[in-house]
C-alpha positions, 0 to 999 in steps of 0.5 A: 707262337710257342706258349710262353715265348717272350721278347727280349730287350735290346740295349738303348744308348744311355745318352738317348734315354736321358733325352728320350725317356721311354725309348726301348727296343724289343725283339723276338726270333722265329725259327722260320722265314717267309713264304706264300701267304695263307687263306687265313691271313688273306681273309684277315686283311680283307676284314681289316680293309673293311674296318679301316675305311673312311673316317676310321682311317682318317682317325688313326693318327689321333689314337693314343699309340699312333699319336705317341709315335707322331710325337716321338717323330717330331722329337727326333726331327722327323715330320710325321706328315712327310715321313709317316709313321708305319701305321699311317703309311699302311693306312694311306696305302689302303686308302689309295689302293682300296684295301690292304693287298696280300704280298707274302706271309711275312708282309701280310703278318706285319701289316695286320700286326701294325694296323691292329696294334699301332706299333711298328714291327720290322723283320731282319734275317736273324742269321745276318745279325751279330749278337743282340740288337740295340738303339744308338746314334750313328758313329763317326764314319759309319753309313748304312750298307746299300746307301752311299755316303755317311749318315749325318751325325746323331742319326738314330739306328738299330745296330748289332754288335758290329754295324748298323742294321737300319735306320730307327724308322726307315731303310734297312741295311742291304743284306740284312732283310728277310729274303727267300733264303731266310731260315730264321726271322728276327722281329723288332719293335721300337717302343716310345713314351706313351706306348704300353709294353703290352701293346709292343708284346702283342704286335710281336706276338701277332707276327710271330704267331702268323709265321709259325702257323703259316 
């Protein structure tokens, strides 16, 4: 990643901060989209697969950062044993498939960053985001593009200055994700109480560096 590049802070609804201290959003824009993965990332996935086996995989949820997200999930009404945190979901897939599968440049970079840091990172098409993203509850009558009906009141979303971009931890609105036509990628990471800022920065940096070097 370009030397000196840093993430920016997204706004978090003040009422949410009172209820969920430590909640934050950091984002970073990279001047490229995805593409074919490279030999270096594929090799890192193989090494990561070997490291994340057996007892190591089972122990992930009890590590401090993954545990912080499990606690946060329960605070917002999600059962982390049913809707798994991003790192636990990736580790489960590794156990089921026998390894972390290579998909493309962006997905491979996201997998490596999330598993190595424990911090969730998601990607959007930066040119489909209107202004700075933030975290807020869903508004009256709002829904998520591509999903029928309204979302329940109080549902937490990442939103730009015009509309929801995706659930806080979950689906992305239709037309906002990274596609083959994407030229600029916005990387976003949600931080919660117990997760150091440096871990969030590292996770974003890992993905951005892989994209820029790919």
